[in-house]
Structures are given as structure tokens and as C-alpha cells.
C-alpha positions in Angstrom: 96.4 99.2 104.7 100.3 100.1 104.1 101.2 102.3 101.3 104.3 102.3 99.2 104.9 106.1 98.0 106.9 106.1 95.0 109.0 109.5 94.1 110.1 109.6 90.6 113.1 112.0 90.4 116.2 112.9 88.3 118.8 115.5 89.3 116.1 118.0 91.2 118.6 117.1 94.4 117.6 120.4 96.0 113.9 119.9 95.3 113.5 116.2 97.0 115.4 117.2 99.7 112.2 119.5 100.2 109.6 116.9 98.8 111.4 114.2 101.2 111.4 116.6 104.2 107.2 116.9 103.9 107.1 113.7 104.5 108.0 113.8 107.6 104.8 115.1 109.2 102.3 113.3 108.0 99.3 112.4 109.5 99.3 108.8 108.2 101.7 106.8 109.0 102.2 103.8 107.7 104.3 103.8 105.1 107.3 103.8 102.8 109.3 105.9 100.2 110.7 104.6 97.6 112.7 106.5 95.5 112.3 105.9 91.6 115.5 107.7 90.0 116.5 107.6 86.4 120.0 108.3 86.8 120.5 111.1 89.0 124.2 111.7 90.1 126.3 111.6 93.0 124.6 114.8 94.2 120.9 112.5 94.9 122.3 110.0 96.7 123.8 112.8 99.4 120.3 114.4 99.4 118.8 110.4 100.6 121.4 109.6 102.5 121.5 112.4 105.2 117.8 112.4 104.8 118.2 108.7 106.3 119.4 110.5 109.4 116.2 111.9 110.2 113.5 109.7 108.3 110.8 108.1 110.6 109.4 105.9 107.3 111.7 103.8 105.8 113.3 104.9 102.7 114.8 103.2 99.5 116.4 104.1 96.7 116.4 102.0 93.4 118.0 104.2 90.6 119.8 102.8 87.1 122.0 104.3 84.8 121.6 107.8 83.0 120.6 106.1 79.7 118.6 109.1 78.3 114.8 109.5 79.3 114.0 105.9 80.8 111.4 107.1 83.1 108.9 104.5 82.7 111.3 102.1 82.8 112.6 102.9 86.7 108.9 103.6 87.8 108.6 99.8 86.6 111.4 98.7 88.8 110.0 100.1 91.6 106.9 99.1 91.1 107.8 95.4 91.5 109.7 96.2 94.8 106.9 98.3 96.4 106.2 96.1 99.5 103.2 97.0 99.7 99.6 96.6 98.1 98.6 100.2 97.9 100.7 102.4 95.7 100.9 106.1 95.5 103.1 107.7 92.8 103.7 111.4 93.3 107.6 113.4 91.8 110.5 114.6 93.0 109.0 118.2 92.5 105.9 117.7 94.7 105.8 118.9 98.2 102.7 116.3 100.0 100.5 118.4 102.3 100.3 116.8 106.1 97.2 115.3 104.9 98.1 114.0 101.8 98.5 110.5 102.8 95.7 110.0 105.1 93.3 111.4 102.2 94.9 109.2 99.7 94.2 106.4 102.8 90.8 106.9 103.4 89.0 106.8 99.6 91.3 103.9 98.5 89.0 100.9 97.7 89.0 97.9 94.6 87.5 99.1 91.7 89.2 102.4 91.9 92.2 104.7 91.1 92.5 108.4 92.8 93.2 111.1 90.8 95.1 114.0 93.3 95.6 117.6 92.8 99.2 119.8 92.8 99.2 123.7 93.4 102.1 124.7 90.8 104.5 127.3 92.5 107.0 130.0 90.5 110.2 129.4 89.9 111.1 132.5 93.1 108.5 131.0 95.8 109.8 127.3 94.7 113.2 128.9 95.7 111.8 130.8 98.7 109.8 127.9 100.8 112.4 126.6 103.5 112.1 123.4 105.5 111.1 125.2 108.3 108.0 126.3 106.3 107.3 122.8 105.3 107.9 121.5 109.2 105.8 124.6 110.4 102.9 124.4 107.6 103.5 127.9 106.6 104.0 126.1 103.3 100.7 125.3 102.5 99.0 128.6 104.2 97.5 130.4 101.0 97.9 133.8 102.6 102.0 133.4 103.3 101.9 132.1 99.7 100.4 135.2 98.5 102.9 137.6 100.0 105.8 135.6 98.5 104.7 135.9 95.0 101.8 133.2 93.9 99.1 134.8 91.8 97.5 132.3 89.9 93.5 131.5 91.5 94.0 127.6 91.2 96.7 127.0 93.7 95.2 129.7 96.1 91.5 128.7 96.0 92.6 124.7 96.5 94.4 125.5 99.7 91.6 127.8 101.0 89.4 125.7 100.6 87.9 124.3 103.6 88.4 120.6 104.2 84.4 120.3 104.6 83.9 121.4 101.3 86.9 119.4 99.4 84.5 116.8 98.5 81.8 118.7 97.2 84.4 120.6 94.6 85.5 117.0 93.6 82.1 115.9 92.8 81.6 118.9 91.0 84.2 119.7 89.2 84.4 119.1 85.0 87.9 118.1 85.3 88.0 113.9 84.6 89.9 112.0 87.0 93.0 110.8 85.3 96.2 109.0 86.3 98.6 111.4 86.9 102.3 111.1 88.0 102.5 113.9 90.6 99.3 112.5 93.1 98.3 109.8 91.8 97.8 106.2 94.2 95.9 102.3 93.2 96.0 98.9 93.6 100.2 97.0 92.8 97.8 94.0 91.1 95.5 96.4 89.1 98.4 98.3 87.8 100.9 95.0 87.2 97.5 93.9 85.6 97.7 96.5 83.2 101.5 95.6 82.9 102.8 98.8 84.5 104.1 101.4 82.6 104.4 101.8 78.9 108.1 101.5 78.1 107.9 103.1 74.4 107.0 105.9 75.5 108.5 109.1 76.8 107.6 112.6 78.3 104.1 113.3 77.5 101.4 111.4 78.5 102.5 108.2 79.3 101.0 108.2 83.3 97.9 109.2 81.2 98.1 106.3 79.1 98.6 104.3 82.6 95.4 105.7 83.7 93.5 105.3 80.0 94.6 101.4 80.0 93.7 101.1 84.1 89.9 102.5 83.0 89.6 100.0 80.2 90.7 97.2 82.6 87.1 98.6 84.7 89.7 100.8 87.4 87.4 103.5 87.5 89.2 106.8 88.6 88.1 108.7 91.4 88.5 112.5 91.9 90.3 113.6 95.0 92.0 116.7 93.4 90.8 119.5 96.0 91.3 117.2 99.0 95.1 115.6 98.3 96.9 118.1 97.8 101.1 119.0 97.1 103.4 121.7 96.3 104.3 121.8 92.6 107.8 123.4 92.6 109.1 124.2 89.0 111.2 123.3 86.6 112.3 123.4 83.4 111.7 120.4 80.9 114.2 120.2 78.1 113.5 116.5 77.3 109.8 117.9 75.9 109.6 117.6 72.6 107.0 117.9 70.0 108.5 115.1 68.5 107.9 113.0 71.2 104.5 114.4 72.3 103.3 113.3 68.8 104.3 109.7 69.1 102.6 109.6 73.3 99.5 110.6 71.7 99.3 108.2 68.7 100.0 105.6 71.4 97.3 106.8 73.6 95.1 107.0 70.3 95.4 103.7 70.0 94.8 102.4 73.7 91.4 104.5 73.8 90.3 103.1 70.5 91.6 99.1 71.3 90.4 99.4 74.7 93.4 98.1 75.4 94.6 97.4 78.8 98.1 95.5 77.7 101.2 97.5 76.6 103.9 95.0 75.1 106.9 96.7 76.4 106.0 97.1 79.9 106.6 95.2 83.3 106.8 91.7 81.5 108.1 92.1 78.3 106.3 89.8 76.7 102.6 89.6 74.5 99.7 89.1 77.4 99.3 85.8 77.9 
């Protein structure tokens, strides 16, 4: 099974460079990377072009002009351009552990989508991590991260967990399996069947809403949050406002109440046939 990894980004070239280097060391190698760029300036393109010189996988850059927050729109473009049948979505601030793609490939099955986990890092540690830390594996060593400022229990626990216990923790965790764009995967035809991302939504729950429509369509979320791990680098969220959060919550409540599987303003900008 081949994978298309869709990485969303907007003007975070330093973080994106670290993330891309994480894909050089994946144990699963049958994949392409498609960068869904919501209008970044030339710095991001420079990072991508420089990285092409060392990339050991196909890399494409999908961009549209910066006209405000239009992340769902560029993600829909990326979905349509993905070459492979299985889609893994993540963000340009999430460094994948070397077994990240392998875990998603191992658990992928029809009728399901996968909900992975993340380890959020503080800003100082996000800056401290180097390309050498990523290449050597130190970036995923809980002891090393604690020495450099990681204090929160959850990321330390996930990174310290023996691989044999990951499936057990994912079975007993009370956390619901949801579609989170920092770490989720599913079949391209399922994502297109529900019309992709709702472009009426802005920041705050648009990925969850996609997962809720998938569930209404009959695609069940499976939890792999203790097995498929990314390091989430810190950043500001200036595009998060109470107004957009309220609007998005109302859309999600409607999807849940009506068991809708379709959003009119998605990949196919027309009503469901």
C-alpha cells in the first residue's frame, strides 16, 4: 500500500524544514509528500527547494495565494492531486517518529480511519531541536527532551512507552478516536465521498467535522495515539477567534444532529447528487 502524506503549512519555514527531515528516516518508504501551502511567502519555497537536494521520496508543493485563512481549500486541492489511495494528513509543525508511517500502514484497513497522537513541545525546546537530533533519534528520546525542558506528563509517557504496550493503551484510553489533521489517515475515496473539507469553516474543529462526516458515512475511527507519534512544535495561533470557533461549533453540531455525510462547499462545490 502506497501513501500520500499531506503536510499543511503557512509561513513556518524553520519548523517545516525540521518536519521534512523527519521523513528521511521513516522505516516505511513507499510514500510521497505533498505540501499543502495556504499562501506562504518565498521562504517556504526556498526550504522546499533546498530539501529536494537530499529528499529520498517524491515531494510536491501545492500553493495558492494568501487571501486569508483558506487551509481547508488548499487541503481539498491536495486531496485531489494525491497520487496514492491512502492519505495521511499532518502539519508542518509535526516531526514524525521514524515508525510513524509504518504504524499507519500496519493498521490501515477498509471501513476505518486512524487517529494518531502528538507530543506537544514548549517553544524553547521546539527551537532547540536540531536536524542532527532528528537524524540521531535523540528528538524522540524522553530523557533527552526532559533534560532540555520537557515537563508535561503526557508526551513523556507516550515517548517512554514500550512499543508492545502501545496497542494496550490505545484500547483502554478514554480519548475518542477523532480526525485530527496533525496526525490522521484514511482512504482517499472515503474522504472524497464525503466531499473533503468544509471550506465554510475556519480554524477550530474543521478536521473534527470531517471525521464526524466520515463516521456518519460508516467509516469508524481507530485509536493509534500511543503508537503513531509526532512531536508538535510550538507556535502562536493568531487566526483563532471566538467568532470562528462559535461558527465552526454550530456547523459541527448540525452535522452530528442530522448525521450529514456531505458538505456543499467542499471538493465538489455543488449539492450532493
